[in-house]
Structure formats: C-alpha cells, structure tokens
VOPAGU-2260 file (C-alpha; in pm, 1 decimal, decimal comma):
REM VOPAGU-2260
SITE   aa  ch    i         X         Y         Z
SITE  MET   A    0      27,6      -3,6     -14,1
SITE  TYR   A    1     115,6     345,0    -135,0
SITE  LYS   A    2      81,5     611,0     181,5
SITE  LEU   A    3     145,9     989,8     161,9
SITE  VAL   A    4     351,2    1024,3     532,6
SITE  LYS   A    5     387,5    1433,4     632,2
SITE  VAL   A    6     713,4    1473,0     822,5
SITE  LYS   A    7     859,7    1774,2    1035,9
SITE  GLY   A    8    1229,7    1775,7    1095,1
SITE  VAL   A    9    1597,2    1948,2    1027,0
SITE  VAL   A   10    1758,4    1957,3     663,2
SITE  ARG   A   11    2122,3    2051,2     668,2
SITE  ILE   A   12    2195,2    2298,8     347,3
SITE  PRO   A   13    2597,3    2244,6     275,3
SITE  PRO   A   14    2812,5    2559,6     218,6
SITE  GLU   A   15    2901,2    2431,0    -141,4
SITE  LYS   A   16    2509,0    2492,0    -232,4
SITE  PHE   A   17    2463,9    2835,0     -17,5
SITE  GLY   A   18    2412,1    3071,7    -410,9
SITE  ARG   A   19    2141,1    2830,9    -525,1
SITE  PRO   A   20    1771,3    2826,9    -426,8
SITE  LEU   A   21    1713,3    2713,0     -39,9
SITE  GLU   A   22    1387,1    2493,8    -127,7
SITE  GLU   A   23    1576,8    2302,3    -434,3
SITE  VAL   A   24    1865,5    2249,6    -247,0
SITE  ALA   A   25    1677,9    2129,9      51,8
SITE  TRP   A   26    1452,4    1899,6    -176,6
SITE  GLU   A   27    1797,7    1748,8    -303,6
SITE  GLU   A   28    1926,7    1663,2      28,4
SITE  LEU   A   29    1597,2    1543,7     132,1
SITE  ARG   A   30    1593,8    1314,6    -157,9
SITE  LYS   A   31    1954,4    1206,9     -86,5
SITE  GLU   A   32    1879,0    1161,1     261,6
SITE  TYR   A   33    1554,9     980,5     250,3
SITE  GLU   A   34    1469,6     804,5    -105,5
SITE  GLY   A   35    1514,1     422,8     -94,0
SITE  VAL   A   36    1541,7     398,9     261,0
SITE  LEU   A   37    1346,8     139,7     466,9
SITE  THR   A   38    1144,7     297,5     762,0
SITE  THR   A   39    1002,1     159,7    1030,3
SITE  ASN   A   40     687,0     351,0    1117,4
SITE  ALA   A   41     611,8     473,8     707,5
SITE  GLY   A   42     752,8     141,7     490,6
SITE  LEU   A   43     982,4     214,3     197,6
SITE  VAL   A   44    1040,4     571,5     131,7
SITE  VAL   A   45    1011,5     579,7    -262,2
SITE  ALA   A   46     957,5    1001,2    -334,3
SITE  ILE   A   47     981,0    1305,7    -159,8
SITE  LEU   A   48     692,4    1572,4    -247,5
SITE  ASP   A   49     628,0    1894,9    -195,4
SITE  VAL   A   50     889,6    2106,4      57,6
SITE  LYS   A   51     877,8    2374,9     289,0
SITE  VAL   A   52    1182,1    2499,6     437,4
SITE  SER   A   53    1240,5    2790,8     660,0
SITE  GLU   A   54    1416,5    3118,5     568,8
SITE  TYR   A   55    1630,2    3124,1     874,6
SITE  GLY   A   56    1840,9    2829,4     935,8
SITE  LYS   A   57    2101,4    2772,1    1199,5
SITE  ILE   A   58    2478,2    2752,9    1240,4
SITE  ILE   A   59    2640,1    2495,5    1495,0
SITE  HIS   A   60    2971,2    2578,8    1575,8
SITE  GLY   A   61    3308,9    2386,5    1350,5
SITE  ASP   A   62    3008,7    2310,0    1064,0
SITE  GLY   A   63    2960,2    2538,7     803,6
SITE  ALA   A   64    2648,4    2413,9     679,4
SITE  THR   A   65    2329,8    2586,7     772,8
SITE  TYR   A   66    2027,3    2379,2     964,3
SITE  HIS   A   67    1672,7    2500,9     833,0
SITE  ASP   A   68    1353,8    2386,1     990,7
SITE  VAL   A   69    1204,7    2216,4     713,9
SITE  GLU   A   70     828,5    2005,8     617,6
SITE  PHE   A   71     755,5    1756,2     335,8
SITE  THR   A   72     554,4    1472,6     231,0
SITE  ALA   A   73     708,3    1162,5     184,3
SITE  LEU   A   74     552,4     923,1     -43,9
SITE  THR   A   75     602,8     567,9      80,7
SITE  PHE   A   76     511,8     181,2     -26,9
SITE  ASP   A   77     432,1      24,9     322,6
SITE  PRO   A   78     262,5    -352,6     250,3
SITE  PHE   A   79      60,1    -511,7     501,5
SITE  LEU   A   80     -22,3    -870,4     573,8
SITE  LYS   A   81    -309,2   -1010,8     345,5
SITE  GLU   A   82    -326,8    -741,4     120,4
SITE  VAL   A   83    -381,6    -827,4    -228,1
SITE  VAL   A   84    -158,3    -743,1    -502,0
SITE  GLU   A   85    -131,4    -780,2    -903,8
SITE  GLY   A   86     225,5    -751,9   -1020,5
SITE  GLU   A   87     423,8    -871,4   -1373,4
SITE  VAL   A   88     609,3   -1203,1   -1334,7
SITE  LEU   A   89     970,0   -1095,0   -1376,8
SITE  ASN   A   90    1135,1   -1444,3   -1313,3
SITE  VAL   A   91    1028,4   -1797,4   -1290,0
SITE  THR   A   92    1234,2   -2026,6   -1160,5
SITE  GLU   A   93    1220,3   -2370,6   -1035,0
SITE  SER   A   94    1145,4   -2269,4    -682,5
SITE  GLY   A   95     864,9   -2019,1    -789,9
SITE  LEU   A   96     802,5   -1703,2    -908,1
SITE  PHE   A   97     931,3   -1335,8    -886,8
SITE  LEU   A   98     676,4   -1022,6    -905,7
SITE  ASP   A   99     719,4    -639,3    -971,3
SITE  LEU   A  100     512,2    -479,0    -687,0
SITE  GLY   A  101     671,1    -137,7    -792,2
SITE  PRO   A  102     941,0     -78,7    -567,5
SITE  LEU   A  103     982,1    -374,3    -421,2
SITE  ASP   A  104    1002,0    -748,4    -591,6
SITE  GLY   A  105     766,0    -986,3    -396,4
SITE  PHE   A  106     820,2   -1427,1    -437,5
SITE  ILE   A  107     573,6   -1715,2    -472,1
SITE  TYR   A  108     714,4   -2021,9    -376,7
SITE  ILE   A  109     618,9   -2292,2    -617,3
SITE  GLY   A  110     377,3   -2465,0    -360,7
SITE  GLN   A  111     181,4   -2114,4    -309,7
SITE  VAL   A  112      96,9   -2092,9    -693,9
SITE  SER   A  113    -188,5   -2336,6    -688,0
SITE  ASP   A  114    -354,9   -2598,8    -481,2
SITE  GLU   A  115    -340,0   -2829,7    -840,7
SITE  ARG   A  116     -20,8   -2994,9    -989,4
SITE  VAL   A  117     273,0   -2749,7   -1071,1
SITE  GLU   A  118     531,4   -2848,8   -1293,7
SITE  TYR   A  119     874,5   -2628,7   -1384,5
SITE  ASP   A  120     935,3   -2619,2   -1768,0
SITE  ALA   A  121    1273,5   -2521,6   -1786,8
SITE  SER   A  122    1269,3   -2472,8   -2171,0
SITE  ARG   A  123     987,1   -2259,0   -2133,1
SITE  GLN   A  124    1125,5   -2064,4   -1799,0
SITE  ALA   A  125     727,8   -2121,1   -1731,3
SITE  LEU   A  126     505,9   -2319,9   -1463,7
SITE  ILE   A  127     249,3   -2528,2   -1600,1
SITE  LEU   A  128     -74,6   -2577,3   -1397,5
SITE  LYS   A  129    -287,3   -2887,8   -1386,2
SITE  GLY   A  130    -165,0   -3137,3   -1701,6
SITE  GLY   A  131     -69,1   -2850,1   -1936,0
SITE  LYS   A  132    -381,7   -2636,8   -1972,3
SITE  LYS   A  133    -252,2   -2346,8   -1785,9
SITE  MET   A  134      93,4   -2184,2   -1821,2
SITE  ILE   A  135     244,9   -1914,1   -1598,2
SITE  GLU   A  136     558,0   -1749,0   -1783,8
SITE  ARG   A  137     762,7   -1405,5   -1761,5
SITE  GLY   A  138     548,5   -1076,5   -1832,6
SITE  ASP   A  139     195,7   -1245,3   -1741,8
SITE  VAL   A  140      12,9   -1051,8   -1460,8
SITE  VAL   A  141     -95,3   -1231,8   -1185,3
SITE  ARG   A  142    -307,0   -1099,1    -831,0
SITE  ALA   A  143    -149,2   -1250,2    -550,1
SITE  ARG   A  144    -184,7   -1174,3    -152,1
SITE  ILE   A  145     127,5   -1106,8     105,7
SITE  TYR   A  146     150,8   -1356,2     389,9
SITE  ASN   A  147     485,5   -1265,6     525,7
SITE  ILE   A  148     696,2    -988,3     536,0
SITE  GLY   A  149    1026,1   -1015,5     624,2
SITE  LEU   A  150    1335,3    -788,9     701,2
SITE  GLN   A  151    1712,5    -938,0     523,2
SITE  PRO   A  152    1989,1    -800,1     656,5
SITE  GLY   A  153    2144,8    -589,9     387,9
SITE  LYS   A  154    1868,6    -621,5      95,2
SITE  GLY   A  155    1540,0    -477,6     299,9
SITE  LEU   A  156    1205,1    -653,5     279,3
SITE  ARG   A  157    1141,5    -994,7     118,8
SITE  ILE   A  158     765,7   -1009,4      69,0
SITE  GLN   A  159     605,3   -1363,9      45,4
SITE  LEU   A  160     296,0   -1398,0    -156,0
SITE  THR   A  161      47,6   -1696,4    -217,4
SITE  MET   A  162    -203,2   -1739,4    -493,7
SITE  ARG   A  163    -374,7   -2069,8    -331,0
SITE  GLN   A  164    -726,5   -1858,4    -278,3
SITE  VAL   A  165    -997,0   -1793,0    -454,6
SITE  GLY   A  166   -1022,0   -1486,7    -709,9
SITE  LEU   A  167    -626,3   -1500,6    -715,8
SITE  GLY   A  168    -382,2   -1620,5    -993,0
SITE  LYS   A  169    -290,1   -1527,4   -1343,7
SITE  VAL   A  170    -484,8   -1228,4   -1452,2
SITE  GLU   A  171    -653,8   -1315,8   -1802,1
SITE  GLU   A  172    -750,9   -1056,9   -2019,3
SITE  GLY   A  173   -1105,2    -876,2   -1956,3
SITE  GLU   A  174   -1063,5    -891,7   -1577,4
C-alpha cells in the first residue's frame, strides 16, 4: 500500500550550495537522505514530494552548513499482511515466481502458486498447471496475497505471496 506521510524535521544545507534557491537545495538533500530508505514507521520511502523550508537557519560551531526547519511529504510503500496485490512476473524458476510490485519485488514459492499440481518447464521458463492447460511465464500479470513480510539484513524487505485462494492467480484479459 502506498501512503503519503507528513514529516517535520531539520535539513542540513552544505556551504557549497549556498548560492542556489533554498527550497531546491533542501529538496535535493532530503531526496539524498530519505529516498530508498526503509523506515520502521512508514515503510520504504519512494519519493519526497512538496517541501517547505524555513528561510531562517542555524549554524553549529565547527560546521559551515546551515540547519533549517523543514516540512515535507514522503510517498512510501508499506505493504501489509493479507493485502492483495497485482504484479508482473519478472522471473520464473524451479522454486517459484518473482513479481514486480513496484518499488519492491515479491516471491511466490512453487507450492503457493496453486492448489493444482504445478511443474516447472525449463525449456519455456514457465510453470505449467493442471496437466498443461494453464501456464504462467515471464510478463504475465498475477494477483496474489501477501502472507509474510520479513527483513533481510542488507537486502531490505522480503515479501512472500500466495495465489492459493479463490480470486487469485493469473489475470486473464478482460478481468
């Protein structure tokens, strides 16, 4: 789920950027500091939106930069358990499917693809369901439910999905 989060804080403006418009520099510094960062309260920060920065700053002894109060809006991606998502299949492997969920990827283990029998076809790089009548391959769009979200050290969030419920699975044309 995407959220808009209002944040109040302080932004550091380095001296080499003093001649430029304050709001533009503050935006650059906030983007550098926050975009792509995983936070505990709001999820993954995707983008910094509107920025309001105080024109009055403070100088700290020994640091030539100025520090300004700032308010900004952050667009975050914060998936939650049991959320239904749609994504394009990025890769099909023997162990399952990797999905593009936007800012993050998700994974569906082969045992969570369907209640039917599922086989991996290496020649097509596809999963074959129910005796070859249905197939999931790279580029297909699927609907799945999040059943586990975990933090992988150094890699960020790991999102595990299932398609073993009614209404989930490959999205057919016209759905």
